[in-house]
Steps between C-alpha positions, in 0.01 A plus 500: 500500500252545788305230680123534452367198685595162640344152514621272779403137469740378770734713707485478879162615632388603149313212337293511178498882508373642170541879479214567260254305718585688821645846436204702373344832595140552615390508138661156452762653269845343490768693689875475447817606676594861432824691526459546879336216693425517873414165660362443849479168675498384857776274628492151344264614224753427219680835451851354528398206278401744224831686540682167463341451159646834391839406648483174305467711185803702613730212596363244247508261797215342700518555879595208721226255600257616230407195293310455172491877456259618230426865423483741207552874471351710221598811311195582290469184286847363573501214752816388678464164671711380791704246298596777253632763742799565274263667251410767758679822405386696806763661723348419841633589847317352801534589866368224726618248760686300233688810385614562861597135544703494176676835540507572875531159661699662783175640639367149567827309544764715665743207533526401135296759310624786287386815328563482126678794348391687190653779298347828390643770280791679666605864462493611140825480319474726196810361336378141529152591381648676196704187427187287530309737272778489238505121508119488477525722191745252351263216578209692352135399495299258286195724477716794390693271264835619627822369648643156548175348624331590173804375303483176699129461428552563127797264487295244691236524226766435235628204699145368553436537126821311415415228751150472357629483141760239593244299700250512211757383244623223730145396588395487134801287406447271797136464398608391150750256650239369742247447221748314281620294795135401549482399131807277542360360824174405331670342192499120560797452264733679743380320817582808715214516752703722738625739236472865606647844445813413697566202271448697180742765626751222571453362148552846351823529698624165362398600146697822528805336660520207258384698195222250425314551171152406393465160325391473139158358425653168397700483822191574702306234312779250560498573874124465512516164321762385751261587783243267341762228434465165677802282577613292191616141499872435515672463160777248426823617348591403141784241479635395157834412337548589136703235295521674165878501491514126564231427243674714238823311561334158477296595194802646328697176551211287363445724199869509406564125558600323173399135428513280188319183398702168480382458144314804401205496266570804290143559402399524864786735581389724219141514617453531883121478465535171324756397754258573787221316311726194458605516863141502616414215256790297632358513849150419374608199285707317759430127479293542179575323167296730276437871460207620704410750232533306172501144631810418293754271663799675656846432358707267713787744543289805578563475871879478464503811277279697732695398811823603326345842422327551837781385724558523877660848481197648337275329751698650788487848347129467455465392860709803610281727288186361664662542841598861418147576385365355826730723706395808303132413541547456875661847519207641305255322730684632808456857381136460410441335838600810698219608739310788351429796735246775442477868597246416769754276677690814599419797720403818325826683538689195355268440207664743260843354571355151454360601161837638394710200611244244386478654152876509461533146634233370262681653206832348603343158564342511157838580348656217703229262382560608140867416542408156621267459201789582268711225662214250475438578132871471422507152660190394311653614171820301567291200582338529161842508329700305749811458285533874423663713778356854561575817699301636792344842434650792693292566818498806739543371855258688744557281807669785691199724441265217597685436825489874580126516439440182701697650788297826482181296487605308810581824682157637404334183627699527821392863546141405428514221758656739752221746431249250633683506832507880517164570334335653809799724562503596133131584518564714805780682316274535196230659718759735645629587152146563374422711808813708458427539130147611595643755745747626239212560260299670774771744611570582136131572439465737797842663444608387845852640478370843403258499792770388745727776378216749540433377856870524584499855366193583711668342803800725449262794479338396830843484663594839363176660623535322835851635544369850432221450756748372757731791437223758552357298790840505669518876458149536647577262789827675578328838507210368711748352748674836510165670574430244773840563650447876491152471649632286782721795585185713528329259742573448865354254750588742780258747339225240554565504875514879500161516325344268759647707783363817347151349510543362854632833622165661424350281771773423753724803471880482519508288817269229377558184295727522196626264232871503433689358204807331647791336319446127454851357481377146432323606178720798414194724502272665751223377729207678660482506880228650723642730766353669805742779563849346478389146576344226294126507560345179630154417633319756290132552574242390248438864411871568451534193280204615290645849454849378410355246253269753336769770472728233350229419241441865415873561456534181292252644249785735404753222434653460157260226386192700600565869457350648186283197424121494490443293812195318629536543877314288752521604871343250738426608861792738563361582848571283803194411702677618816639831373218736400741792551676409180189533284548859390872451434437203269217685328731802451769286338252349253342838422824699461707239316245310292148636460554877493781493240312219317809279480319177427325312224252345740476504881333256738478576875338244731441542873305367796542825692196727482700802622747451216207451262364834621830672413488345155189710435741797476738333255553660159254338262622455140279628222441373151333645196142393436479338158185463294383194308692629197825492695528882504531706823177657632537876555366703794321836478834676462599286204761308694514119526268388777674297770378250758645312795727208412464344844299205627429363850467130574437281803628148562277282716524144624176314429537175689831352385522703179611856434336726247551851363214745454443874480546683830167612655436873488496539878860370516610695198340828608489491880769247589397422861464164663176628654338518154641159415355338815164667447496360143561145627221523763267659241563210257419241771169673570392579145626198297453126513790267585640332185813311398641829373453709820491252790840626618349828627251305715786309663675835568184663635583462871843659468378774265204582732732523803736745329215707354317534833824590679553794261135604469422483874823679591388808307140451614593463867852648543550400865662227703182298514558124443425374149225266624312792651541704180350211303211484751433872452525465121231231493287687759537215745353251249643196678442266207699717258768569764544132578502402133757769420728402790473130413580545130783744578656270759449170316611619156769743615665299782506129427740427786210533745261291289722261306212267417334788310752460220368152430139613458337670199403865534139602559435725201146607603628621840777701330261647245251595778765664716652690205160647413441581870827700508425678171145586604618629839759733338239627255264557795755676722672708228323478163727765345818307584339177381417653162858629469646159584263328258588751228875440554472132414280526193 
């Protein structure tokens, strides 16, 4: 990936910078970064700020004291914003002040600073490299579908497939459970407003553990009726004593008792109906003298005869018979007076038992009542024929059965009464039973056990495939660790120091500054130390620091993490302002190690030094094939792909408080002299109007004019004549122009002598007039040179 352009909304001196609005050629066409990018900018223009953006992409870390950073870099249509730096796949290496501070802090802090070590490939070890190659063959390659890496990828697919199949089966089952749990939750009969998948799984566990079966339809209906059941009134127990044995005994004695009249009337004894008729007539005719039926007078002795026949013994027996009948009738009345209970007096689950006991009890009570009727009839018959003893019929005594049924009935009533106390709990249990029965039916309908067994089988398959993945992964990891171990034997931090020294030696020679890798006992490694001869080097000059730092950077490009990679390299101001002698050496390093061999994906070089910029004109320019609109290479006259420069020149300028990037003017790109640059600035002040976009050049006019006139007048008048006199000669003793030039030069170039000038606005018309005066005078004195200068800036 290469970087084509950059938008900087907020980063240091760059504010609201939009690439497409600013970086355009003279035809207003959009221009982008190319493979080689040369950037010029004066000090404080924003060069280092731009390099810090690239270093942010490298380190994935914002520099200190930069707040609310907002920028984007582009690769064709791909935009990488500042918050998403991790998505940037570029391999970037930046040389700037921050690089020196992070890696060579000793140069700025000799007391506590250090020089970080790095390792580069050591001397080749054929045996180790063969071992590495053999292991790499074992590991194989995914694209070539070979080795353990390919096996691992294929096994990973099998494991992923097993995981997916298991997850799908488990998800589908859970979805069914979730849906049914929702059905139970929404069923008002269950009153389970918090019922969920966890609860249904718990119920299934209980069903399995306790082997719970689904209820029959009748059982379900019974439970549902119970849920609708209201509390019933309390029932009283049945309490009754059965006296059949006693009544049989009494009746038997009465029936078998023998009595005789005092003087029996044989005709009455022979006919008990007649005897009863006479007995009734006797009672009706007491105190009468005549027959109430025929009105005939009654015989005088009739009462003695009747009293002798119906004596006291017979009267007593009759009274005992009436008493026995009364007792039997009372027993019958007691039975018929038992409180009658109905099915509705009992709770649903007791109603069937009630029906059973009640039916059996009714039958036995009827039988008991029939027995009593037999006793009563026997007594009535004896009463009719009071003088004739009789036998009691044989009766089957069912009192034991009656007592058993009464006891069962009382227990049922007791249970029914207890149910009223536990009704709410019983309803809750009924709801639970219905819910569990519902769940049993549900898991049967979806074949839950089969699905669980299938999921368990799939889970085992996942484990098996995972174990295979782990086994191959372990083999791969072990082999990769072995490669890492072997490669560490091929690398050497001491080689890093040797590489730096080799570069430094080209400049200093054998007696200059060197970098030595010394044993670091505290860290059980090595440390880099700058030496001057045999002594540690302190108090290095700014130029020496720059050279050491830049050689360090160039050597570090060959470290293990960089060598062989397609790097985007950004070199910011490698030349110290005070050491112009180093210019060619730095240029030579860049040319011989980077640009000439083409060992870079993309290269950015920024500088403020015009001499260095001039050397960069000689740098090897990369070429690229020219491609037509159809995407095919365009061929030259010889039938070979046509090539063009893959290099672009930019300038960074500070407009007020903001920095901006634009294409480098031709005069800088082609001629690379400050003289052309200064002429351009004076020309702009004379030929253009002052606007918000270019006011900065009007503020710089005094300083630019001073430097331009110093150079121009030196070549015009190469003698020791004072500058004021040269200016006088240049303007042909035009005192107004001379005075205006001296005033603007002094006021705008040396504020210490006119401090109040900094608080006043500039006089644009004066500047514009003087600029045109200078331009016109040059054109007048040397029109050929003027035309050449004008041509260089257009």
